[in-house]
C-alpha positions as CSV (number, residue, x, y, z in Angstrom):
1,M,4.7,-25.4,0.8
2,R,5.6,-23.2,3.5
3,A,6.2,-19.5,2.3
4,N,9.6,-17.8,2.6
5,P,9.5,-15.3,5.3
6,S,9.6,-11.5,4.2
7,L,13.0,-9.6,4.7
8,R,11.1,-6.2,5.1
9,R,8.6,-7.7,7.5
10,R,11.4,-9.3,9.5
11,L,13.4,-6.1,9.5
12,T,10.6,-4.0,10.6
13,W,9.6,-6.6,13.3
14,Y,12.9,-6.4,14.6
15,V,13.2,-2.5,15.0
16,V,9.3,-2.7,16.3
17,V,10.5,-5.1,19.1
18,T,13.5,-3.0,20.0
19,L,11.4,0.0,19.9
20,L,8.8,-1.8,22.1
21,T,11.8,-2.8,24.4
22,L,13.2,0.7,24.8
23,T,9.8,2.5,25.3
24,T,9.0,0.0,28.1
25,L,12.5,0.4,29.8
26,S,12.1,4.3,29.3
27,G,8.8,4.0,30.7
28,I,10.2,2.1,33.6
29,A,13.1,4.8,34.1
30,I,10.9,7.8,34.0
31,Y,8.3,6.5,36.4
32,R,11.2,5.4,38.8
33,G,13.1,8.9,38.2
34,T,9.9,10.7,38.5
35,S,8.9,9.1,41.6
36,S,12.2,9.6,43.2
37,E,11.9,13.5,42.1
38,V,8.4,13.7,43.4
39,E,9.3,12.3,46.8
40,E,12.4,14.8,47.2
41,V,10.5,17.7,46.1
42,I,7.5,17.0,48.6
43,D,9.6,16.4,51.4
44,A,11.6,19.6,50.7
45,S,8.3,21.4,50.4
46,L,7.0,20.1,53.9
47,L,10.5,21.0,55.3
48,Q,10.0,24.4,53.9
49,T,6.3,24.8,55.0
50,A,7.3,24.0,58.5
51,R,10.1,26.5,58.7
52,I,7.8,29.3,57.4
53,L,5.1,28.3,59.7
54,D,7.6,28.3,62.8
55,G,8.5,31.9,61.8
56,F,4.9,32.9,62.2
57,V,3.4,30.6,64.9
58,S,4.0,31.2,68.6
59,R,1.9,31.2,71.7
60,A,1.3,34.4,71.7
61,S,0.1,34.8,68.4
62,L,-2.1,31.5,68.9
63,E,-3.6,33.4,71.8
64,S,-4.4,36.8,70.3
65,S,-5.2,35.5,66.5
66,R,-6.5,31.9,66.9
67,S,-10.0,32.6,65.6
68,Q,-8.4,34.3,62.6
69,M,-6.1,31.3,61.9
70,E,-8.8,28.9,62.4
71,Q,-11.0,30.6,59.9
72,A,-8.0,30.9,57.5
73,L,-7.5,27.1,57.7
74,Q,-11.0,26.4,57.0
75,R,-11.6,25.3,53.1
76,S,-13.0,27.8,50.5
77,E,-15.0,27.1,47.4
78,H,-12.1,28.1,45.4
79,S,-9.9,25.5,47.1
80,S,-7.9,23.1,45.4
81,E,-8.8,19.3,45.1
82,Y,-5.4,18.8,46.7
83,E,-5.9,21.0,49.5
84,K,-7.8,17.8,51.4
85,K,-4.8,15.9,51.0
86,L,-2.5,18.6,52.6
87,F,-2.8,19.6,56.1
88,L,-1.0,21.5,59.2
89,A,-1.2,21.4,62.7
90,V,0.5,23.0,65.9
91,L,0.9,20.6,68.9
92,D,1.7,21.5,72.4
93,I,4.6,19.9,74.2
94,D,2.2,17.4,75.8
95,G,0.9,16.3,72.5
96,S,-2.5,18.2,72.3
97,V,-3.5,20.0,69.1
98,L,-3.6,23.8,69.5
99,L,-4.1,24.4,65.7
100,H,-5.1,22.2,62.8
101,S,-6.4,22.2,59.1
102,S,-10.2,21.4,59.1
103,H,-9.5,18.3,57.2
104,A,-6.4,17.1,59.1
105,P,-6.1,13.3,60.2
106,Q,-6.2,12.4,63.5
107,L,-2.5,12.0,64.8
108,P,-1.0,9.1,66.4
109,V,-1.8,8.7,69.9
110,S,1.5,7.5,70.7
111,G,2.9,10.9,69.8
112,V,4.4,12.4,66.8
113,V,8.2,12.0,66.4
114,T,10.6,14.8,65.2
115,G,11.4,14.7,61.6
116,F,10.0,12.8,58.7
117,S,7.7,9.8,59.5
118,S,4.6,8.3,58.5
119,F,1.3,6.7,60.0
120,E,-2.0,5.1,58.8
121,Y,-5.5,6.7,59.2
122,Q,-8.7,5.4,57.9
123,G,-6.7,3.2,55.4
124,R,-4.6,6.1,53.8
125,K,-0.9,6.5,54.6
126,W,0.1,10.0,55.6
127,F,3.7,11.6,55.3
128,I,4.5,14.2,57.8
129,Y,7.3,16.3,58.9
130,A,7.6,17.6,62.7
131,L,9.7,20.8,63.4
132,P,10.1,21.8,67.2
133,S,9.4,25.6,67.6
134,G,12.7,27.5,68.2
135,R,10.8,29.9,70.3
136,D,8.2,28.2,72.2
137,D,7.7,24.5,73.3
138,L,5.5,24.0,70.2
139,L,5.6,21.4,67.4
140,I,5.0,22.2,64.0
141,V,3.4,19.4,62.0
142,V,2.8,19.3,58.2
143,G,1.9,16.6,55.9
144,E,0.1,15.3,53.0
145,G,-1.3,11.9,51.9
146,S,0.4,9.4,50.1
147,G,-2.2,9.6,47.0
148,V,-0.6,13.2,46.4
149,R,2.9,11.7,45.4
150,A,1.3,8.8,43.3
151,E,-0.8,11.2,41.3
152,I,1.9,13.7,40.8
153,T,3.9,10.7,39.5
154,E,1.3,9.5,37.0
155,K,0.7,12.7,35.5
156,I,4.3,13.5,35.0
157,G,5.3,10.1,33.8
158,G,1.9,9.9,31.7
159,G,2.8,13.2,30.1
160,L,5.9,12.2,29.3
161,L,4.8,8.4,28.0
162,I,1.8,8.9,26.3
163,P,3.0,11.2,23.5
164,L,5.5,8.4,22.8
165,I,2.9,5.8,22.7
166,L,0.7,7.9,20.6
167,L,3.7,8.4,18.1
168,L,4.2,4.7,18.0
169,P,1.5,3.8,15.0
170,P,2.7,6.6,13.0
171,L,6.2,5.8,13.6
172,L,5.8,2.1,12.7
173,W,3.9,3.0,9.6
174,L,7.0,5.2,8.8
175,L,9.3,2.5,9.5
176,W,7.5,0.1,7.2
177,H,8.0,2.4,4.3
178,I,11.5,3.3,5.3
179,V,12.6,-0.3,5.4
180,G,10.8,-0.6,2.0
181,V,12.7,2.3,0.7
182,A,15.9,0.9,1.7
183,L,15.1,-2.6,-0.1
184,K,14.4,-1.1,-3.2
185,P,17.8,-1.8,-4.7
186,L,17.5,-5.5,-3.6
187,Q,13.9,-5.4,-5.5
188,A,15.8,-3.8,-8.6
189,V,18.1,-6.5,-8.6
190,T,15.3,-9.0,-8.3
191,D,13.3,-7.3,-11.2
192,Q,16.6,-7.8,-13.5
193,V,17.1,-11.2,-12.7
194,R,13.4,-11.9,-13.4
195,Q,13.9,-10.3,-16.9
196,L,16.7,-12.5,-17.8
197,D,16.3,-14.5,-20.8
198,L,18.2,-17.6,-21.8
199,L,18.9,-16.4,-25.3
200,R,19.7,-12.6,-24.3
201,L,21.7,-13.1,-21.0
202,Q,22.8,-9.9,-19.9
203,A,24.8,-8.7,-16.5
204,I,23.0,-7.4,-13.8
205,D,23.5,-3.5,-13.3
206,V,25.6,-2.9,-10.3
207,D,24.9,1.0,-10.1
208,G,23.0,1.7,-6.7
209,V,23.5,-1.6,-5.2
210,P,24.3,-1.7,-1.4
211,R,27.6,-2.8,-0.4
212,E,25.8,-5.7,1.7
213,I,24.4,-7.6,-1.7
214,S,27.3,-6.6,-3.7
215,P,29.0,-9.9,-3.3
216,L,25.5,-11.6,-4.2
217,V,25.2,-9.5,-7.5
218,D,29.0,-10.3,-8.5
219,A,28.4,-14.0,-7.9
220,L,25.3,-13.7,-10.1
221,N,27.1,-11.8,-12.9
222,Q,29.7,-14.6,-12.8
223,M,27.1,-17.3,-12.8
224,I,25.5,-15.4,-15.8
225,S,28.7,-15.1,-17.4
226,D,29.5,-19.0,-17.4
227,L,26.1,-19.8,-18.3
228,D,26.1,-17.6,-21.4
229,A,29.3,-19.1,-22.6
230,A,28.4,-22.6,-22.1
231,Y,25.0,-22.1,-23.9
232,L,27.0,-20.5,-26.5
233,R,29.3,-23.3,-27.0
234,E,26.2,-25.8,-27.0
235,R,24.5,-23.7,-29.9
236,R,27.8,-23.5,-31.9
237,F,28.4,-27.2,-31.5
238,V,24.5,-28.1,-32.6
239,S,24.8,-25.7,-35.4
240,D,28.3,-26.8,-36.6
241,A,27.6,-30.6,-36.4
242,S,24.3,-30.1,-38.1
243,H,25.8,-28.3,-41.0
244,E,28.8,-31.1,-41.1
245,L,26.2,-33.8,-41.2
246,R,23.9,-32.6,-43.8
247,N,25.9,-33.5,-47.0
248,P,27.1,-36.8,-45.9
249,L,23.7,-38.0,-45.0
250,A,22.2,-36.7,-48.3
251,S,25.2,-38.5,-50.1
252,L,24.1,-41.9,-48.0
253,L,20.7,-41.2,-48.9
254,I,21.5,-41.2,-52.7
255,N,24.0,-44.2,-52.3
256,V,20.9,-46.3,-50.5
257,D,18.4,-45.3,-53.2
258,N,21.0,-46.7,-55.7
259,A,21.7,-49.9,-54.0
260,I,17.8,-50.6,-53.7
261,E,17.6,-50.2,-57.6
262,E,20.5,-52.4,-58.2
263,S,19.7,-55.1,-55.4
264,Q,17.8,-58.2,-56.7
265,H,17.6,-59.9,-53.1
266,S,14.2,-59.2,-51.3
267,E,16.0,-59.4,-47.9
268,A,18.7,-56.9,-48.8
269,I,16.2,-54.5,-50.2
270,D,14.3,-54.9,-46.9
271,S,17.5,-53.9,-45.1
272,L,18.1,-51.1,-47.3
273,Q,14.6,-49.8,-46.8
274,D,15.0,-49.8,-43.1
275,M,18.4,-48.1,-43.5
276,K,16.8,-45.6,-45.8
277,L,14.2,-44.7,-43.1
278,S,16.8,-44.3,-40.7
279,I,18.7,-41.8,-42.7
280,K,15.6,-39.8,-43.3
281,R,14.7,-39.6,-39.8
282,L,18.4,-38.7,-39.0
283,S,18.2,-35.9,-41.9
284,H,14.9,-34.7,-40.2
285,L,16.5,-34.5,-36.8
286,V,19.7,-32.7,-38.4
287,S,17.1,-30.0,-40.3
288,Q,14.9,-29.5,-37.1
289,L,18.5,-29.0,-34.9
290,L,19.7,-26.3,-37.4
291,V,16.3,-24.6,-37.3
292,L,16.4,-24.6,-33.7
293,S,19.8,-23.4,-33.5
294,H,19.1,-20.4,-35.9
295,L,16.2,-19.8,-33.6
296,E,18.3,-19.5,-30.4
297,K,20.7,-17.3,-32.2
298,A,18.1,-15.0,-33.6
299,G,16.3,-14.7,-30.6
300,A,13.6,-12.2,-31.1
301,P,12.3,-11.4,-34.7
302,H,14.0,-9.0,-36.6
303,A,12.2,-8.4,-39.9
304,V,8.9,-7.7,-38.2
305,E,5.9,-6.8,-40.2
306,T,2.2,-7.3,-40.2
307,V,1.3,-10.9,-40.9
308,D,-2.1,-12.1,-41.8
309,L,-1.9,-15.4,-40.0
310,A,-5.0,-16.7,-41.5
311,R,-3.7,-16.3,-44.9
312,L,-0.4,-17.9,-43.7
313,C,-2.5,-20.7,-42.5
314,A,-4.2,-21.4,-45.9
315,G,-1.0,-21.5,-47.5
316,A,0.8,-23.8,-45.4
317,V,-2.4,-26.2,-45.6
318,A,-2.2,-25.9,-49.5
319,S,1.5,-26.7,-49.5
320,L,1.1,-29.9,-47.3
321,Q,-1.7,-31.2,-48.9
322,P,0.3,-33.5,-51.4
323,R,1.8,-35.1,-48.1
324,A,-1.6,-35.3,-46.5
325,A,-2.8,-36.9,-49.6
326,A,-0.1,-39.7,-49.7
327,K,-1.1,-40.8,-46.1
328,S,-4.6,-40.5,-46.8
329,I,-5.2,-37.8,-44.5
330,T,-8.0,-35.2,-44.7
331,L,-6.2,-31.9,-44.2
332,E,-8.4,-28.5,-44.0
333,F,-8.3,-25.0,-43.0
334,V,-11.4,-23.4,-41.4
335,P,-11.4,-19.6,-42.3
336,S,-12.1,-17.1,-39.7
337,A,-14.5,-14.2,-40.1
338,T,-12.2,-11.9,-37.9
339,D,-9.0,-10.1,-38.8
340,C,-6.1,-12.2,-37.7
341,S,-3.3,-9.9,-38.4
342,L,-0.3,-9.7,-35.8
343,P,3.3,-8.2,-35.9
344,G,5.8,-10.6,-36.4
345,E,8.7,-12.4,-39.0
346,I,6.7,-14.2,-41.8
347,S,9.3,-16.8,-42.3
348,L,9.5,-17.9,-38.6
349,L,5.7,-18.1,-38.6
350,E,5.9,-20.0,-41.6
351,S,8.2,-22.4,-39.8
352,L,5.7,-22.6,-36.8
353,L,2.6,-23.4,-38.7
354,T,4.7,-26.0,-41.0
355,N,5.9,-27.6,-37.8
356,L,2.5,-27.8,-36.4
357,V,0.7,-29.5,-39.4
358,D,3.9,-31.7,-40.1
359,N,3.4,-32.8,-36.4
360,A,-0.2,-33.8,-36.9
361,L,0.6,-35.7,-40.3
362,L,3.6,-37.6,-38.9
363,H,1.3,-39.2,-36.1
364,G,-1.8,-39.5,-38.1
365,H,-3.1,-42.6,-39.5
366,P,-4.8,-43.3,-42.5
367,G,-8.3,-41.9,-42.9
368,S,-7.7,-39.7,-39.9
369,R,-8.5,-35.8,-40.2
370,V,-6.3,-32.7,-39.3
371,E,-8.2,-29.2,-38.9
372,V,-6.3,-25.8,-38.9
373,Q,-8.3,-22.9,-37.5
374,C,-7.1,-18.9,-36.9
375,R,-9.4,-16.7,-34.9
376,R,-9.3,-13.5,-32.8
377,E,-10.7,-13.9,-29.2
378,H,-10.2,-11.6,-26.0
379,G,-7.4,-9.4,-27.3
380,Q,-5.4,-12.4,-28.7
381,I,-4.7,-14.3,-32.1
382,C,-5.5,-18.0,-31.3
383,L,-4.0,-20.6,-33.9
384,S,-5.3,-24.3,-33.2
385,V,-4.1,-27.5,-35.0
386,D,-6.7,-30.5,-34.1
387,D,-6.1,-34.0,-35.3
388,S,-8.0,-37.2,-35.1
389,G,-4.8,-39.1,-34.2
390,P,-3.9,-41.1,-31.1
391,G,-3.3,-37.9,-29.2
392,L,-1.7,-37.5,-26.0
393,D,-2.7,-38.4,-22.2
394,A,-2.2,-35.7,-19.4
395,E,1.2,-37.1,-18.7
396,Q,2.3,-37.2,-22.1
397,R,1.1,-33.5,-23.0
398,A,3.3,-32.4,-19.9
399,R,6.5,-33.8,-21.3
400,A,5.7,-33.1,-24.8
401,M,7.3,-29.4,-25.1
402,G,10.8,-30.8,-23.9
403,R,13.4,-31.4,-26.7
404,F,13.6,-35.0,-28.4
405,Y,10.6,-36.3,-26.6
406,R,8.7,-39.0,-28.7
407,T,5.9,-41.2,-28.4
408,G,6.3,-45.0,-28.9
409,D,5.8,-44.8,-32.5
410,T,8.8,-46.1,-33.9
411,N,7.7,-45.8,-37.6
412,S,7.6,-42.2,-37.4
413,L,10.3,-39.7,-39.0
414,G,9.6,-37.1,-35.8
415,A,12.7,-36.1,-34.0
416,G,10.8,-34.5,-31.2
417,L,11.6,-31.1,-31.7
418,G,8.8,-30.1,-33.7
419,L,7.0,-28.7,-30.3
420,S,10.0,-27.1,-29.2
421,I,10.5,-25.2,-32.4
422,V,7.0,-23.9,-32.2
423,D,7.4,-23.0,-28.3
424,N,10.6,-21.0,-29.1
425,I,8.9,-19.2,-32.3
426,A,5.8,-18.4,-30.2
427,R,7.6,-17.0,-27.2
428,S,9.3,-14.9,-29.8
429,H,6.2,-13.3,-30.8
430,C,4.6,-13.1,-27.3
431,G,2.8,-16.2,-27.7
432,Q,2.2,-19.3,-25.5
433,V,1.7,-22.7,-26.5
434,E,-1.0,-24.9,-25.1
435,L,-1.7,-28.7,-25.3
436,S,-5.2,-30.3,-24.7
437,E,-7.3,-32.9,-25.8
438,S,-9.0,-32.4,-29.5
439,K,-12.8,-31.9,-30.3
440,L,-11.7,-34.5,-33.1
441,G,-10.3,-37.2,-30.4
442,G,-6.6,-36.8,-30.8
443,L,-4.3,-33.8,-30.0
444,C,-5.1,-30.1,-30.0
445,V,-1.9,-27.6,-30.0
446,T,-3.2,-23.9,-29.4
447,V,-0.7,-21.2,-29.7
448,R,-2.1,-17.8,-28.2
449,F,-0.2,-14.5,-29.5
450,D,-0.8,-11.7,-27.2
451,L,-1.7,-8.4,-29.1
452,A,-1.4,-6.1,-25.9
């Protein structure tokens, strides 16, 4: 079965994709904007440098101070790495070089045009600006290699982008937790729904619920209200019908017994015996429905006290010995050396025991055996009822906890509600009912009461 997608993960993923997209677009915009600004700044720098040189360089200054100028243009040990990527030169009107930097590239043979231009030299592209001198027929040329612009752009752009990239992991971690906090009200609603019990339906608390999920909570509350009303009507109907049927069935059973005593015909007696069995079964069903109805009304135990379950088992076994003897069934209780006390309502636990043992006796055959045991293990009180009867296969055990489920034994008085009553009482005492194959060969019903 495919797992449902996580809303928290989906929201985080959407925001992450949005952030990455915005970061990428921002990086492109920053790179292009930085590149354009660098182009303008360097072009302005070349233009300004050429104008400054034009103010100092002339034919007279070249003739009088050439050696000093050439020495000044030599690279020193304190020079910058960028210096070899920048150069200047002074050309005569015929294109001959009068003065140049030591690392200046060879200028184009075709000559240098006035203004901004570029040329290739030894695989590198050079950008230059040529300014005609205003006093002599000289041409002032300043230039820089193409790598200068790229490096400056990368360093400026990287300086802006790298912190943003480094901030992404902690930002994503923070985002994950922020989304989690934002979804806490939804988790709170989920927890309330999980804690709902059919016996104690309560409306979901709407305090602090975000506006986006308020319609969902309102719909759930309406559904809970309708379900509670329907379930209450069902319980009332079962309880009222059971009460109304008890007296007529008891009267009918008395009349059938009287008819059996007065009848002289064997066929009539057989029919009356079948009718008596059916009335008994119906009376048992009505009694079980009443018990189940009272359990569902009561919900959790009210008169909680410390109950010795082992002692309760011994009493239940003793009280049902006459029924077991009437069917030639061996009924015994295996005492436990451990303390089997637990908090609970003694009347409900007695009903649980009676139904378990009674269920084993109803389906047992003459000569079979029923064993009741109570013990403490792994922080739990375990009550088990084993029998050597016909038992249930795996499919029947899976369906046996449902109401009105009966096996094919038509002679049994069972109404199919015994295990359902046991399950209700067990759950009200923090217990769990398990059905398995018995060591005696039949069915083993184990009730585990959690003491934690």
